Structures are given as structure tokens and as C-alpha cells.
C-alpha positions as CSV (number, residue, x, y, z in Angstrom):
1,M,-22.1,-0.3,11.8
2,P,-19.7,0.1,8.8
3,D,-20.3,3.0,6.4
4,R,-21.4,0.7,3.6
5,G,-24.8,0.9,1.9
6,P,-26.9,-2.2,0.9
7,A,-26.1,-1.8,-2.7
8,E,-22.4,-1.9,-2.0
9,T,-22.4,-5.1,0.0
10,G,-21.8,-7.5,-2.8
11,S,-19.5,-5.4,-4.9
12,Q,-15.9,-6.4,-5.7
13,P,-12.7,-4.7,-6.8
14,P,-11.1,-5.8,-10.1
15,F,-9.2,-9.0,-10.3
16,G,-7.6,-10.4,-13.4
17,P,-4.7,-9.9,-15.9
18,A,-2.4,-6.9,-15.7
19,A,-3.4,-5.9,-19.2
20,G,-6.4,-4.1,-17.8
21,I,-4.4,-1.7,-15.6
22,P,-3.4,1.7,-17.1
23,V,0.2,2.8,-17.2
24,G,1.1,4.2,-13.9
25,G,-1.4,2.0,-12.1
26,V,-0.7,-0.7,-9.5
27,A,-0.7,-4.4,-9.7
28,V,-1.3,-6.3,-6.5
29,L,0.8,-9.5,-6.8
30,G,0.4,-12.4,-4.4
31,V,3.6,-14.3,-3.6
32,P,2.5,-17.4,-1.7
33,F,5.9,-18.7,-0.7
34,D,7.2,-19.6,2.7
35,G,10.0,-22.1,1.9
36,N,12.6,-20.0,3.6
37,S,10.7,-19.6,6.9
38,S,12.9,-20.7,9.9
39,F,10.3,-21.4,12.5
40,L,6.8,-22.0,11.2
41,R,5.2,-22.5,7.9
42,G,1.9,-20.7,7.0
43,P,2.7,-17.4,5.3
44,A,2.2,-19.0,1.9
45,D,-1.5,-19.1,2.7
46,A,-1.5,-15.3,3.4
47,P,-2.0,-13.5,0.0
48,A,-5.5,-14.9,-0.8
49,L,-6.7,-14.3,2.8
50,I,-5.5,-10.7,2.8
51,L,-7.4,-10.0,-0.5
52,D,-10.5,-11.7,1.0
53,A,-10.2,-9.3,4.0
54,L,-9.7,-6.4,1.7
55,V,-13.1,-7.0,0.0
56,S,-15.0,-8.1,3.1
57,P,-18.5,-6.6,3.3
58,S,-17.7,-5.8,6.9
59,G,-15.9,-2.6,5.6
60,N,-15.3,-0.6,2.5
61,L,-12.5,0.2,0.1
62,C,-12.0,3.9,0.9
63,S,-8.6,4.9,2.1
64,E,-8.3,7.4,5.0
65,H,-7.5,10.2,2.6
66,G,-10.6,9.5,0.6
67,L,-9.5,7.4,-2.3
68,D,-12.2,4.9,-3.2
69,L,-10.4,1.8,-4.4
70,E,-13.7,0.2,-5.3
71,T,-14.3,2.6,-8.1
72,D,-10.7,3.6,-9.0
73,G,-9.7,1.7,-12.1
74,R,-5.9,2.2,-11.7
75,W,-5.3,-1.0,-9.7
76,R,-6.0,-4.6,-10.0
77,A,-5.1,-7.9,-8.2
78,V,-3.3,-10.0,-10.7
79,P,-2.7,-13.8,-10.7
80,P,-0.2,-14.8,-8.1
81,V,3.3,-16.2,-8.6
82,H,3.5,-19.9,-8.0
83,A,7.1,-21.2,-7.5
84,D,8.7,-24.1,-5.7
85,Q,11.9,-23.9,-3.6
86,S,14.2,-24.5,-6.5
87,D,13.1,-21.6,-8.7
88,S,11.3,-19.3,-6.3
89,Q,13.6,-16.3,-6.6
90,R,13.8,-16.5,-10.4
91,A,10.1,-16.8,-10.8
92,I,9.3,-13.9,-8.4
93,E,11.9,-11.6,-9.9
94,A,10.6,-12.4,-13.4
95,A,7.0,-11.7,-12.5
96,V,7.8,-8.4,-10.9
97,R,10.1,-7.3,-13.7
98,S,7.4,-8.0,-16.3
99,L,4.9,-5.8,-14.4
100,L,7.4,-3.0,-14.0
101,A,8.3,-3.2,-17.7
102,S,4.6,-2.6,-18.4
103,G,4.7,0.7,-16.7
104,L,3.0,-0.5,-13.5
105,R,3.9,-0.2,-9.9
106,V,3.7,-3.4,-7.8
107,A,2.3,-4.0,-4.3
108,S,3.3,-7.6,-3.3
109,L,1.7,-9.8,-0.7
110,G,3.9,-12.5,0.8
111,G,4.9,-15.0,1.8
112,D,7.8,-14.9,4.1
113,H,10.3,-12.0,4.0
114,S,12.7,-13.8,1.7
115,V,10.4,-12.8,-1.2
116,T,11.5,-9.2,-0.9
117,L,15.0,-10.0,-2.2
118,P,13.9,-11.0,-5.8
119,I,11.3,-8.2,-5.7
120,L,14.0,-5.6,-5.0
121,R,16.3,-7.1,-7.7
122,A,13.6,-6.2,-10.2
123,H,12.9,-2.8,-8.7
124,A,16.6,-1.9,-8.6
125,E,16.9,-2.2,-12.3
126,R,14.1,0.3,-12.9
127,Y,14.7,2.6,-10.0
128,P,18.5,3.3,-9.4
129,G,19.3,4.9,-6.1
130,L,16.4,3.3,-4.4
131,T,15.6,3.9,-0.7
132,V,14.1,1.0,1.2
133,V,12.0,1.7,4.3
134,Q,11.7,-1.6,6.3
135,L,9.2,-1.8,9.0
136,D,10.2,-4.9,11.0
137,A,10.8,-6.3,14.5
138,H,13.9,-8.0,13.1
139,P,16.8,-6.5,11.0
140,D,17.0,-9.7,8.8
141,L,20.7,-9.1,8.3
142,Y,22.0,-12.5,9.2
143,D,24.7,-13.8,6.9
144,H,23.0,-17.1,7.1
145,L,20.6,-18.9,9.5
146,D,20.8,-22.6,10.0
147,G,23.0,-22.8,6.9
148,N,20.4,-21.1,4.7
149,C,21.7,-17.9,3.0
150,D,18.2,-17.4,1.6
151,S,16.4,-17.6,4.9
152,H,13.8,-15.0,5.7
153,A,16.3,-13.8,8.3
154,C,18.8,-12.9,5.7
155,P,17.3,-11.0,2.7
156,F,18.7,-7.5,3.6
157,A,22.2,-8.9,3.9
158,R,21.9,-10.1,0.4
159,V,20.2,-6.8,-0.7
160,M,23.2,-4.8,0.6
161,E,25.8,-7.2,-0.6
162,E,24.4,-6.9,-4.1
163,G,24.2,-3.1,-4.0
164,L,20.6,-3.1,-4.9
165,V,19.7,0.0,-2.9
166,A,21.3,3.3,-2.0
167,R,19.8,3.5,1.5
168,L,18.2,1.0,3.9
169,V,16.2,2.5,6.8
170,Q,14.9,0.0,9.3
171,V,12.2,1.1,11.7
172,G,10.8,-0.7,14.7
173,V,13.6,-3.3,15.2
174,R,13.8,-4.7,18.7
175,T,15.8,-7.9,18.3
176,F,19.4,-6.9,17.3
177,T,22.0,-9.6,17.9
178,S,25.7,-8.7,18.1
179,H,26.2,-10.3,14.7
180,Q,23.4,-8.3,13.1
181,R,24.6,-5.0,14.7
182,E,28.0,-5.7,13.1
183,Q,26.2,-6.3,9.8
184,A,24.3,-3.1,10.1
185,G,27.5,-1.2,10.7
186,R,29.2,-3.0,7.8
187,F,26.5,-2.1,5.3
188,G,25.7,1.4,6.6
189,V,22.1,0.5,7.6
190,E,20.1,3.3,9.3
191,A,18.3,1.6,12.2
192,I,15.6,3.4,14.2
193,E,15.1,0.9,17.0
194,M,11.7,0.6,18.6
195,R,13.0,1.8,21.9
196,D,14.0,5.1,20.2
197,W,11.3,5.4,17.7
198,Q,9.0,8.5,17.5
199,L,6.4,9.1,14.9
200,D,7.9,11.6,12.4
201,A,8.1,12.0,8.7
202,L,10.7,9.7,7.0
203,V,12.3,11.8,4.2
204,A,13.9,10.3,1.1
205,E,15.2,12.2,-1.9
206,H,15.1,9.1,-4.1
207,P,12.4,6.7,-5.1
208,V,11.1,4.8,-2.0
209,Y,10.1,1.1,-1.6
210,L,8.4,0.2,1.6
211,T,8.5,-3.4,3.0
212,L,6.1,-4.1,5.9
213,D,6.8,-7.2,8.0
214,L,3.7,-7.5,10.1
215,D,5.7,-8.6,13.1
216,V,6.7,-4.9,13.5
217,L,3.3,-4.7,15.2
218,D,2.9,-5.6,18.8
219,P,1.4,-9.1,19.0
220,A,-1.7,-7.5,20.6
221,F,-2.5,-6.0,17.2
222,A,-1.2,-8.8,15.0
223,P,-1.3,-12.2,16.6
224,G,-1.1,-13.9,13.2
225,V,2.7,-13.9,12.7
226,S,5.2,-16.6,13.2
227,H,7.6,-14.6,15.5
228,H,5.8,-12.8,18.3
229,E,7.9,-9.9,19.5
230,P,6.3,-7.8,22.3
231,G,6.9,-4.1,22.5
232,G,6.0,-3.2,18.9
233,M,4.0,-0.7,17.0
234,S,0.2,-0.2,17.0
235,V,-1.7,-0.3,13.8
236,R,-2.0,3.5,14.0
237,D,1.7,3.8,14.3
238,V,2.2,1.8,11.1
239,L,-0.4,3.9,9.3
240,G,1.3,7.0,10.5
241,V,4.6,5.9,9.0
242,I,2.8,5.2,5.7
243,H,0.9,8.6,5.7
244,R,4.0,10.6,6.7
245,L,6.4,9.1,4.3
246,R,8.1,11.8,2.2
247,G,9.4,10.6,-1.1
248,K,8.1,9.0,-4.3
249,L,6.6,5.6,-3.3
250,V,7.3,3.3,-6.2
251,G,6.6,-0.2,-4.7
252,A,5.7,-2.0,-1.5
253,D,5.2,-5.4,0.0
254,I,3.4,-6.9,3.1
255,V,5.0,-10.1,4.4
256,E,5.0,-12.6,7.2
257,Y,1.3,-12.9,7.9
258,N,0.8,-16.4,9.2
259,P,-2.9,-17.3,9.2
260,R,-2.3,-20.5,11.2
261,R,-1.6,-18.3,14.2
262,D,-4.3,-15.7,13.6
263,L,-7.3,-15.1,15.9
264,N,-10.6,-14.5,14.2
265,G,-8.9,-13.1,11.1
266,V,-7.8,-10.0,13.0
267,T,-4.3,-9.9,11.4
268,A,-5.8,-10.4,7.9
269,M,-7.9,-7.3,8.4
270,V,-4.9,-5.4,9.7
271,A,-2.9,-6.4,6.6
272,A,-5.8,-5.4,4.4
273,K,-6.1,-2.0,6.1
274,C,-2.4,-1.4,5.5
275,L,-2.7,-2.5,1.9
276,K,-5.5,0.1,1.3
277,E,-3.3,2.9,2.6
278,L,-0.3,1.6,0.7
279,L,-2.3,1.5,-2.5
280,A,-3.5,5.1,-1.9
281,G,0.1,6.1,-1.4
282,L,1.3,4.4,-4.6
283,L,-1.5,5.9,-6.7
284,D,-1.7,9.4,-5.3
285,G,1.3,9.9,-3.0
286,P,1.4,9.6,0.8
287,G,-1.0,12.5,1.2
288,G,-3.6,10.7,-0.9
289,P,-6.3,12.5,-3.0
290,A,-6.3,15.5,-0.7
291,E,-2.7,16.1,-1.7
292,A,-3.8,16.2,-5.3
293,G,-6.5,18.7,-4.6
294,R,-9.4,16.3,-4.2
295,S,-11.6,16.2,-1.2
């Protein structure tokens, strides 16, 4: 049975305008857009379902380091960004920029991985010298895919071309094509392929943004993604990366959950678990409350 008392079963975390979040807090922003998906649609439905899983009475809102997100007033889920194909990047960038300008950090829920490009455009303005840690089965470095330069297979080619980040570290990749290897070399991308990966602390001297594509996980742990790529991480592996991250975490996103391929909501719960640990890292650092001297 979950460690949740009867009085807690119906309780909910805060949802509403960003105005209620204190400076230094975290806004959870839904980005329900999948217009740049190359294979299947469905990730646009993800943000609301991840939030539903987060507050499911089957569990609780405590992170593994002891931060109780149910009672912590430093975060809130804010209204999602709604954008069509023609203005998606502009709308997403504007929404994130506004939240950052209010002194907040942003944890975004996609959507396909193309949403990370406008999110990083906003972060790059506020955090020069940004390091991006990308957990992903795919490098997403295509110059274009099927004639679409904004495809979810291309965002990090655009990120590097625009000079938005100082360092891009890709972890868990297991689908490099020759073209994408050339792109990685061209842009100086640091790739830790899944075949070589070992759990260790990722160290960054600059502010860190973490982007989590759920297909970094083996399909056994996350069937609800569009592109199943066997041989990936376990949920514990991903949590280990989050917990061992060394650097100031200033933003994060979770992308590519496709509910249309999920089984019994398993992947939604995985995404919600990762979100809890990312929120704890954004609020109190990767070590959580224990790192700040709290039990």
C-alpha cells in the first residue's frame, strides 16, 4: 500500500496563475504541441496526463530526498501554452520568457522534442553559458527530416547553430546515423552513447538545463513513446542522473510521452516520478532537502 493517509487522499497541489509563485520558485508549464512529430501524433495530449499522474491518490508528492511538494508553496502548475503550427515557436518562447522574467524557473511538459528549441531560446537570454544535458535515445541533430527543419529530430542542430548553449551533453543515445555523427563533430557535442554509459556524476561549471526525452528509457519501462528503441535506461538510471547532477539546475523539460501507445498509464507515472525529482532538484539542488541540511 502507498504511504498515504486517508486525510491525504483527496488533496491536490497548487494549480493556477504564476503570480502565486514566490521568486525563485518553479512554474510547471504544459506545452501540448506535437506538430513536428515525424512518425506518430499523440504527445500533445501528454502534459495534462502527466499532471494527473503526479497527483494520483495511488502515491504521494514526496521526492526521494524528502521534499514534500504537496505542502511546498514554491511551485505551481500554470496554464499551458496553446499554439498552432504557424506560431508555435513564438508562443512557447514568449510564455517561457515571461515566466523567467518574473524570477521563476520553468519545468516544461511537452509535447514533442521540437518544443525544447524555443524554450532554450528563452533560457539562453537569461543564462549565458548554459550547459544542456540531454537524456535521449536519439541525438536530434538532423539538419532536416522530410524537408522539415523544425522536426523533433532537428532541435539540437538549431540550438547549436544559433549558439544558444556553451555545452551540449547527450546521454543514452543509441541511434547515431553517419549524418548525425558528422553533425555532432561539427558542433562539438559531447555524446555518451548508451553502449558506453555508466552511472556517474555529470559535472557542469555553468547553469544546467536538463531535457528528458522519455524514449531514453528502454521500452520495457516506458512503452508510451512514439519511437521504441530497445537497449535503453531503466527508471532508476534516469533518476540516478537527476540525483547525481552537479551544477546549478535552472530549467528542465520532459518530452515525447505519447499516451496513445501507453499501457495502463505506466509511462505517465514514470514521467510524473521524474517530474517530482526534477522539481526537487530545481527547488533545492540535486541533493534535495538533505543537501540543505533538512531531514
